C-alpha positions as CSV (number, residue, x, y, z in Angstrom):
1,X,-79.5,-42.4,28.5
2,X,-75.8,-43.1,27.8
3,X,-74.6,-46.4,28.1
4,X,-72.5,-47.0,31.8
5,X,-68.9,-47.8,31.5
6,X,-66.3,-47.2,33.8
7,X,-64.0,-44.1,32.8
8,X,-60.6,-45.0,31.4
9,X,-57.4,-43.6,32.4
10,X,-57.1,-41.1,29.6
11,X,-60.7,-39.9,30.4
12,X,-59.7,-39.5,34.3
13,X,-57.1,-37.1,32.9
14,X,-59.1,-35.4,30.3
15,X,-61.2,-34.5,33.8
16,X,-58.8,-33.5,36.0
17,X,-57.4,-31.3,33.8
18,X,-60.6,-29.9,32.8
19,X,-61.1,-29.0,36.4
20,X,-57.7,-27.4,36.3
21,X,-58.4,-25.0,33.5
22,X,-61.4,-24.2,35.6
23,X,-59.7,-22.7,38.2
24,X,-57.3,-20.5,36.1
25,X,-54.2,-22.3,37.7
26,X,-52.2,-22.0,34.6
27,X,-53.1,-18.0,34.4
28,X,-50.0,-17.2,36.5
29,X,-47.6,-18.9,34.0
30,X,-45.9,-17.3,30.9
31,X,-45.7,-19.9,28.9
32,X,-49.2,-22.2,27.6
33,X,-48.4,-25.4,29.3
34,X,-50.4,-27.1,26.0
35,X,-48.0,-25.8,23.2
36,X,-45.6,-28.9,24.4
37,X,-48.2,-31.6,23.9
38,X,-49.2,-33.5,20.7
39,X,-52.1,-32.5,18.7
40,X,-53.6,-35.8,19.3
41,X,-53.9,-35.0,22.8
42,X,-54.6,-31.2,22.5
43,X,-57.6,-32.4,20.1
44,X,-58.7,-34.8,22.5
45,X,-59.2,-32.6,25.1
46,X,-61.1,-30.2,23.2
47,X,-63.6,-32.7,22.1
48,X,-64.1,-33.9,25.7
49,X,-64.5,-30.4,27.0
50,X,-67.1,-29.7,24.1
51,X,-68.9,-32.6,24.8
52,X,-70.0,-32.0,28.3
53,X,-73.5,-31.9,29.3
54,X,-75.0,-28.7,28.4
55,X,-74.9,-27.4,31.9
56,X,-71.4,-28.6,32.7
57,X,-70.1,-27.3,29.4
58,X,-67.0,-24.9,30.3
59,X,-67.5,-21.3,28.5
60,X,-64.8,-21.0,25.9
61,X,-63.0,-18.7,27.8
62,X,-62.1,-21.1,29.9
63,X,-60.5,-23.5,27.1
64,X,-58.3,-20.2,26.3
65,X,-54.9,-22.6,26.6
66,X,-56.3,-25.2,24.6
67,X,-57.5,-22.7,21.8
68,X,-54.3,-20.7,21.9
69,X,-52.0,-23.6,22.1
70,X,-50.8,-24.1,18.4
71,X,-51.3,-27.2,18.8
72,X,-55.2,-27.7,17.6
73,X,-55.6,-29.1,14.2
74,X,-59.3,-30.0,14.8
75,X,-62.0,-27.5,16.0
76,X,-65.8,-28.4,16.1
77,X,-68.2,-25.6,17.2
78,X,-71.0,-26.5,15.4
79,X,-73.6,-27.2,18.0
80,X,-71.7,-24.8,20.7
81,X,-73.5,-21.7,21.8
82,X,-70.5,-19.4,22.3
83,X,-73.3,-17.0,23.9
84,X,-71.4,-13.5,24.4
85,X,-68.1,-14.7,24.0
86,X,-68.0,-14.5,20.3
87,X,-65.9,-11.7,19.6
88,X,-63.5,-13.3,22.4
89,X,-63.4,-16.3,20.5
90,X,-62.3,-14.6,17.4
91,X,-59.5,-12.7,19.3
92,X,-58.4,-16.0,20.5
93,X,-57.9,-17.1,16.5
94,X,-54.7,-15.5,15.9
95,X,-52.7,-16.5,12.7
96,X,-50.7,-18.7,15.2
97,X,-53.8,-20.9,16.0
98,X,-55.5,-20.8,12.7
99,X,-52.7,-22.1,10.1
100,X,-52.4,-25.8,12.2
101,X,-56.3,-26.1,11.8
102,X,-57.1,-28.8,9.4
103,X,-60.9,-28.9,10.6
104,X,-63.0,-26.3,11.2
105,X,-66.8,-26.4,12.4
106,X,-68.3,-23.2,12.3
107,X,-71.2,-22.4,14.9
108,X,-74.1,-20.1,13.6
109,X,-73.6,-18.0,16.7
110,X,-70.8,-16.3,15.1
111,X,-73.2,-14.4,12.6
112,X,-73.9,-12.1,16.0
113,X,-70.1,-11.2,15.9
114,X,-67.8,-8.5,14.1
115,X,-68.1,-9.8,10.3
116,X,-64.8,-8.5,9.7
117,X,-62.9,-10.6,12.6
118,X,-65.0,-13.7,11.1
119,X,-63.3,-12.9,8.0
120,X,-60.1,-12.3,9.1
121,X,-59.7,-15.8,10.7
122,X,-61.0,-17.4,7.8
123,X,-58.5,-15.9,5.9
124,X,-55.4,-17.0,8.3
125,X,-57.2,-20.4,8.1
126,X,-54.8,-21.5,4.9
127,X,-54.1,-25.1,5.5
128,X,-57.9,-26.4,6.2
129,X,-59.0,-29.4,4.2
130,X,-62.6,-29.7,5.9
131,X,-65.0,-27.2,6.8
132,X,-68.5,-27.4,8.2
133,X,-70.0,-23.9,8.6
134,X,-74.0,-23.1,10.2
135,X,-72.6,-19.5,9.2
136,X,-72.7,-17.7,5.7
137,X,-69.6,-16.2,4.4
138,X,-68.1,-15.6,1.1
139,X,-66.7,-18.5,-0.4
140,X,-63.8,-16.6,-2.0
141,X,-62.6,-16.1,1.7
142,X,-61.7,-19.7,1.3
143,X,-59.5,-19.0,-1.9
144,X,-55.9,-19.4,-0.5
145,X,-57.2,-22.9,1.3
146,X,-55.2,-25.1,-1.7
147,X,-55.8,-28.2,0.8
148,X,-59.5,-27.9,1.4
149,X,-61.1,-31.1,-0.2
150,X,-64.5,-31.2,2.3
151,X,-67.0,-28.2,2.6
152,X,-70.4,-28.4,3.6
153,X,-72.5,-25.9,4.9
154,X,-75.5,-26.4,7.2
155,X,-77.9,-23.9,6.0
156,X,-80.5,-23.4,3.1
157,X,-78.8,-23.4,-0.6
158,X,-80.4,-19.8,-0.7
159,X,-78.2,-18.1,1.5
160,X,-75.1,-19.1,-0.2
161,X,-75.0,-16.2,-2.7
162,X,-74.6,-16.5,-6.1
163,X,-72.4,-13.9,-6.7
164,X,-70.0,-15.7,-4.4
165,X,-70.2,-18.8,-5.9
166,X,-69.3,-17.1,-9.2
167,X,-66.4,-15.3,-7.7
168,X,-64.9,-18.9,-6.7
169,X,-65.5,-20.3,-10.2
170,X,-64.2,-17.7,-12.0
171,X,-61.0,-17.6,-10.0
172,X,-58.1,-20.0,-11.6
173,X,-57.1,-21.5,-8.4
174,X,-59.8,-21.0,-5.8
175,X,-61.1,-24.3,-4.3
176,X,-59.4,-26.5,-7.5
177,X,-59.0,-29.4,-4.9
178,X,-62.7,-29.3,-3.4
179,X,-63.9,-32.8,-3.4
180,X,-67.3,-32.5,-1.7
181,X,-69.3,-29.6,-1.8
182,X,-72.8,-30.2,0.2
183,X,-75.5,-28.7,2.1
184,X,-76.6,-30.8,4.8
185,X,-79.8,-29.2,5.3
186,X,-82.7,-31.0,3.5
187,X,-83.5,-29.2,0.2
188,X,-86.3,-29.5,-2.4
189,X,-84.9,-31.3,-5.2
190,X,-86.9,-29.3,-7.7
191,X,-85.9,-26.0,-6.3
192,X,-82.4,-26.9,-5.8
193,X,-81.2,-28.3,-9.5
194,X,-79.8,-25.2,-10.7
195,X,-77.8,-24.5,-7.7
196,X,-76.2,-28.0,-7.7
197,X,-75.7,-27.9,-11.6
198,X,-73.6,-24.7,-10.9
199,X,-71.6,-26.3,-8.4
200,X,-71.2,-29.1,-10.5
201,X,-69.9,-27.3,-13.6
202,X,-67.7,-25.0,-11.2
203,X,-66.1,-28.2,-9.4
204,X,-64.9,-30.3,-11.9
205,X,-63.4,-32.6,-9.3
206,X,-65.9,-32.9,-6.9
207,X,-66.7,-36.6,-5.9
208,X,-69.9,-36.1,-3.9
209,X,-72.9,-33.3,-3.2
210,X,-73.5,-35.1,-0.6
211,X,-77.6,-36.1,-0.4
212,X,-78.7,-33.5,-2.4
213,X,-80.1,-35.2,-5.7
214,X,-77.8,-34.9,-8.6
215,X,-79.7,-36.6,-10.9
216,X,-82.2,-33.5,-12.1
217,X,-79.4,-31.5,-12.0
218,X,-77.6,-33.7,-14.9
219,X,-80.7,-33.2,-16.7
220,X,-80.4,-29.5,-16.7
221,X,-76.9,-29.5,-17.6
222,X,-77.4,-31.5,-20.4
223,X,-80.6,-29.3,-21.4
224,X,-78.8,-26.0,-21.1
225,X,-74.9,-26.6,-22.0
226,X,-73.3,-27.1,-25.7
227,X,-71.4,-30.4,-26.2
228,X,-73.0,-31.7,-22.7
229,X,-73.6,-35.1,-24.1
230,X,-69.8,-35.8,-23.9
231,X,-69.5,-34.5,-20.4
232,X,-68.2,-36.5,-18.0
233,X,-68.1,-36.0,-13.9
234,X,-66.0,-37.7,-11.2
235,X,-68.9,-38.1,-9.1
236,X,-68.0,-41.5,-6.8
237,X,-70.7,-40.6,-4.4
238,X,-74.5,-40.0,-5.9
239,X,-77.7,-39.6,-4.7
240,X,-80.5,-40.0,-7.4
241,X,-84.2,-39.5,-6.9
242,X,-86.2,-36.9,-4.9
243,X,-86.3,-37.5,-1.2
244,X,-89.4,-38.5,1.1
245,X,-90.2,-34.5,1.9
246,X,-90.4,-33.9,-1.5
247,X,-92.0,-37.0,-2.4
248,X,-94.9,-35.9,0.4
249,X,-94.6,-32.3,-1.3
250,X,-95.5,-33.3,-4.5
251,X,-97.5,-36.6,-4.2
252,X,-101.0,-36.7,-6.3
253,X,-99.8,-33.6,-8.6
254,X,-99.3,-33.6,-12.2
255,X,-95.5,-32.7,-11.2
256,X,-94.7,-36.2,-9.5
257,X,-96.6,-37.8,-12.3
258,X,-94.2,-36.5,-14.8
259,X,-91.3,-36.8,-12.8
260,X,-92.5,-40.6,-12.6
261,X,-92.6,-40.7,-16.6
262,X,-89.2,-39.6,-17.1
263,X,-87.5,-41.1,-14.5
264,X,-85.9,-43.9,-16.2
265,X,-84.3,-41.4,-19.1
266,X,-83.0,-39.2,-16.3
267,X,-81.6,-41.9,-14.5
268,X,-79.9,-43.0,-17.9
269,X,-78.4,-40.0,-18.3
270,X,-76.7,-39.6,-15.1
271,X,-75.2,-43.1,-15.3
272,X,-73.4,-42.1,-18.5
273,X,-72.6,-38.5,-17.0
274,X,-71.3,-40.3,-13.7
275,X,-69.5,-43.6,-14.9
276,X,-67.2,-43.6,-12.1
277,X,-69.8,-44.0,-9.4
278,X,-68.8,-46.2,-6.6
279,X,-71.2,-45.2,-3.9
280,X,-75.1,-44.9,-5.1
281,X,-78.3,-43.8,-3.2
282,X,-81.3,-43.9,-5.5
283,X,-85.1,-43.7,-4.5
284,X,-86.8,-45.8,-7.5
285,X,-89.4,-44.3,-9.1
286,X,-90.3,-46.5,-12.2
287,X,-88.6,-49.8,-12.3
288,X,-87.4,-49.3,-16.2
289,X,-84.4,-47.2,-14.7
290,X,-82.9,-50.4,-12.7
291,X,-81.5,-51.5,-16.2
292,X,-79.1,-48.7,-16.4
293,X,-77.6,-49.6,-12.9
294,X,-76.0,-52.6,-14.5
295,X,-73.6,-50.0,-16.5
296,X,-71.9,-48.5,-13.1
297,X,-68.8,-51.0,-13.2
298,X,-67.1,-49.5,-10.3
299,X,-70.2,-49.6,-7.9
300,X,-69.3,-51.3,-4.6
301,X,-72.1,-49.6,-2.4
302,X,-75.8,-49.5,-3.2
303,X,-79.0,-48.2,-1.0
304,X,-82.2,-48.3,-3.2
305,X,-85.3,-48.0,-2.1
306,X,-88.5,-49.4,-3.5
307,X,-91.3,-47.5,-1.5
308,X,-91.9,-44.8,-4.5
309,X,-92.2,-47.3,-7.1
310,X,-95.9,-48.2,-7.7
311,X,-95.2,-50.8,-10.6
312,X,-94.0,-54.5,-10.5
313,X,-90.1,-54.0,-9.8
314,X,-88.9,-57.5,-8.7
315,X,-88.1,-58.8,-12.4
316,X,-86.2,-56.1,-13.1
317,X,-84.1,-55.9,-9.8
318,X,-83.5,-59.4,-10.0
319,X,-82.0,-58.8,-13.6
320,X,-80.0,-56.3,-11.7
321,X,-79.1,-58.5,-9.4
322,X,-77.3,-60.9,-11.5
323,X,-76.0,-58.5,-13.3
324,X,-74.2,-56.5,-10.6
325,X,-74.6,-58.5,-7.2
326,X,-70.7,-59.8,-7.1
327,X,-69.4,-56.6,-7.4
328,X,-71.5,-55.2,-4.5
329,X,-70.0,-54.9,-1.0
330,X,-72.4,-53.0,0.6
331,X,-75.9,-53.3,-0.1
332,X,-78.9,-51.5,1.8
333,X,-82.4,-52.6,0.4
334,X,-86.0,-50.9,1.4
335,X,-89.7,-51.7,0.8
336,X,-92.6,-51.9,2.9
337,X,-93.6,-55.1,1.3
338,X,-91.6,-58.6,1.2
339,X,-88.1,-58.7,0.7
340,X,-86.5,-62.1,-0.6
341,X,-82.7,-62.7,0.8
342,X,-82.1,-65.8,-1.3
343,X,-82.2,-63.7,-4.1
344,X,-79.6,-61.2,-2.9
345,X,-77.8,-63.9,-1.1
346,X,-77.4,-66.0,-4.6
347,X,-75.9,-63.0,-6.6
348,X,-74.3,-60.7,-4.0
349,X,-71.7,-63.1,-2.4
350,X,-69.2,-61.0,-1.7
351,X,-71.1,-58.6,0.4
352,X,-69.7,-57.3,3.8
353,X,-72.7,-55.4,4.6
354,X,-76.5,-55.8,4.3
355,X,-79.4,-53.7,5.5
356,X,-82.9,-54.8,4.7
357,X,-85.1,-52.2,5.6
358,X,-88.7,-54.1,5.3
359,X,-90.0,-58.1,5.7
360,X,-87.2,-60.2,5.1
361,X,-88.4,-63.3,3.3
362,X,-87.0,-66.7,1.7
363,X,-88.7,-68.4,-1.1
364,X,-90.4,-71.5,-0.5
365,X,-88.6,-73.0,-3.0
366,X,-84.9,-72.5,-1.8
367,X,-82.6,-75.8,-1.5
368,X,-79.1,-74.9,-2.0
369,X,-78.2,-72.3,1.0
370,X,-74.9,-70.2,-0.1
371,X,-72.8,-68.8,2.6
372,X,-72.1,-65.4,2.9
373,X,-68.1,-65.7,4.2
374,X,-67.3,-61.8,3.7
375,X,-70.6,-60.5,5.6
376,X,-69.7,-58.5,8.7
377,X,-72.7,-56.1,9.2
378,X,-76.4,-57.4,9.2
379,X,-79.7,-55.4,10.1
380,X,-83.2,-56.8,9.7
381,X,-86.1,-54.5,10.5
382,X,-89.0,-57.3,10.4
383,X,-88.0,-61.0,9.9
384,X,-89.7,-64.6,10.5
385,X,-88.2,-67.6,11.9
386,X,-87.0,-69.1,8.7
387,X,-85.4,-65.7,7.1
388,X,-83.7,-65.3,10.6
389,X,-82.2,-68.8,10.6
390,X,-81.3,-68.4,7.0
391,X,-79.3,-65.3,7.8
392,X,-77.7,-65.9,10.7
393,X,-76.5,-69.6,10.2
394,X,-74.4,-68.3,6.7
395,X,-72.3,-65.6,8.3
396,X,-69.4,-67.2,10.0
397,X,-67.5,-63.5,10.1
398,X,-70.5,-61.3,11.3
399,X,-69.2,-58.6,13.6
400,X,-72.3,-56.3,13.7
401,X,-75.9,-57.5,13.8
402,X,-79.1,-55.2,14.6
403,X,-82.4,-56.8,14.9
404,X,-85.2,-54.4,15.0
405,X,-88.4,-56.5,15.6
406,X,-87.0,-59.7,16.6
407,X,-90.2,-61.4,18.1
408,X,-89.5,-64.7,16.2
409,X,-86.3,-65.2,18.2
410,X,-86.6,-67.4,21.3
411,X,-84.6,-69.8,23.2
412,X,-85.3,-72.6,20.6
413,X,-84.3,-70.5,17.7
414,X,-81.2,-69.2,19.3
415,X,-80.1,-72.9,19.9
416,X,-80.5,-73.8,16.7
417,X,-78.7,-70.5,15.3
418,X,-75.8,-71.3,17.5
419,X,-75.5,-74.6,16.6
420,X,-74.5,-73.6,12.9
421,X,-73.0,-70.2,13.6
422,X,-71.5,-69.6,17.3
423,X,-71.3,-66.1,16.1
424,X,-67.7,-66.0,17.6
425,X,-66.7,-63.1,15.8
426,X,-69.4,-60.7,16.9
427,X,-68.9,-57.6,18.8
428,X,-71.6,-55.6,18.4
429,X,-75.4,-56.5,18.8
430,X,-78.6,-54.6,19.3
431,X,-81.8,-57.4,19.5
432,X,-85.4,-55.2,20.0
433,X,-88.3,-56.9,21.0
434,X,-87.5,-60.3,21.3
435,X,-88.4,-63.5,23.2
436,X,-85.1,-64.5,24.6
437,X,-85.5,-65.7,28.4
438,X,-82.4,-65.1,30.8
439,X,-81.4,-68.7,29.5
440,X,-81.1,-67.5,26.2
441,X,-79.2,-64.0,26.6
442,X,-76.8,-66.2,28.7
443,X,-76.3,-69.0,26.0
444,X,-75.9,-66.1,23.8
445,X,-73.2,-64.0,25.6
446,X,-71.5,-67.4,26.3
447,X,-70.9,-67.9,22.6
448,X,-70.5,-64.7,21.1
449,X,-67.3,-64.0,23.5
450,X,-66.0,-61.2,21.7
451,X,-69.0,-59.3,22.5
452,X,-68.3,-55.4,23.3
453,X,-71.4,-53.2,22.6
454,X,-75.0,-54.7,23.0
455,X,-78.7,-53.3,23.3
456,X,-81.3,-55.8,24.2
457,X,-85.2,-55.6,24.5
458,X,-86.8,-59.0,25.2
459,X,-90.7,-59.1,25.6
460,X,-90.5,-61.6,28.6
461,X,-88.4,-59.9,30.9
462,X,-86.2,-56.7,31.9
463,X,-82.6,-57.0,30.6
464,X,-81.4,-53.7,32.1
465,X,-79.4,-55.3,34.8
466,X,-78.8,-58.7,33.1
467,X,-76.3,-57.7,30.9
468,X,-73.8,-56.6,33.9
469,X,-74.4,-59.7,35.9
470,X,-73.6,-62.1,33.0
471,X,-70.6,-60.3,31.4
472,X,-69.3,-56.9,33.4
473,X,-67.2,-55.9,30.6
474,X,-69.7,-55.5,28.5
475,X,-70.9,-51.7,27.1
476,X,-74.7,-52.2,27.7
477,X,-76.7,-49.4,25.9
478,X,-80.1,-49.1,27.3
479,X,-81.6,-46.9,24.9
480,X,-81.4,-49.2,21.3
481,X,-81.5,-46.5,19.1
482,X,-78.1,-45.0,20.8
483,X,-76.7,-48.1,19.7
484,X,-77.6,-48.1,16.5
485,X,-76.1,-44.7,16.0
486,X,-72.7,-46.6,15.2
487,X,-74.3,-49.0,12.9
488,X,-72.7,-49.0,9.4
489,X,-75.2,-47.5,7.2
490,X,-76.6,-45.2,9.5
491,X,-72.7,-43.6,9.7
492,X,-72.0,-43.9,5.9
493,X,-75.3,-42.1,5.0
494,X,-75.2,-38.9,7.4
495,X,-75.4,-36.0,5.8
496,X,-71.8,-34.6,6.9
497,X,-70.2,-37.7,5.6
498,X,-71.8,-38.9,2.3
């Protein structure tokens, strides 16, 4: 269920234009009426048409004038089923259409189309800057895309042919501007190491390989390449450690035991090989690895998961926070047990975003409570009265707040919080499983005057009609997770973006 909000004039115009396109009214004219419009409008109208519910979505042939206008710079068909219109679509993609495309998302259904047409179309797209593809093709087709920076495949790594990768790597100019090469499908870190290692060696300007582990490939490079000890990569966004799915595959096996024992050395080598790292996602398998993170002087974004660490990591973690805490702007911490907020706040006073995926607690001995003057985004998954009061009373500039399980939040606690921090800058608020009454919600909406989007769930009452009555201008999301789709860390760590 989508949030209920009145359509804007812009959207109403799109709806009317789309209905006219369906009638074929413009078929009688020799000129394409959309060829005179700015690209932003044609892009937005095409996105609007393709985002309609499945049963209302226009056929690709009904979008003829939009696609052939020569004004499209972005075309996302990755989730669009062209059905029997695949070849027709490819014929619509003339050289004049393709040369203006900057971003192209290619659907898997084109595998049933004429392969030569697919190749011709891709060779026409010489100005592409971003490609997402659920379709396998030879990488050398893109060799003339001298502005291509972002290439992401939505298919298994083993479907990207080695010889295709090798040909591009041997070319003196092909894809040398590439900054991100990623496979968005979940992969086994152990099996994908060779592929990622080839990518890292073949494309020296890469700043990201997406959410594929790069620590094991770097270990492989160190083992097999001469003079690899002096190799420095330009990676700025990294994922280190095997994923949850990989962990489940090797849990209770000798492979996991061996991996855990060597984990600190793997991370040390990754840190030394990638000194430019600014954004890091790491699943910690041994606490000794944490000391090496202190060498990452450019690190500003850290998402760290301790759920796979079976030893006492807290002393090492606190030590790392003292060292790198001041430079961090965005921090996500995940652990099934307690996560101490005061240690984070004491050391990470420049944070702009904080996500706690575990039980947020504060130490009893806490005396002075520092403000977090820059914090704008906060997500707490589990909290108690003390930790919630601790956080919300100290973040005067908070604009985005998600409280996943807020059973401690009742009217009395809210009153105490609002006395110290009226949440006057808050624009997005998601509160799940709280104990607020109608009076509490009224107090919140009265104080948080800039609220634009909300999703509220109270164990005391149904809030579905309440928000509209209290403030009809606020967009209410009936489904909590729909609002969470815009949460900072969820967007940042999306496989198609990281």
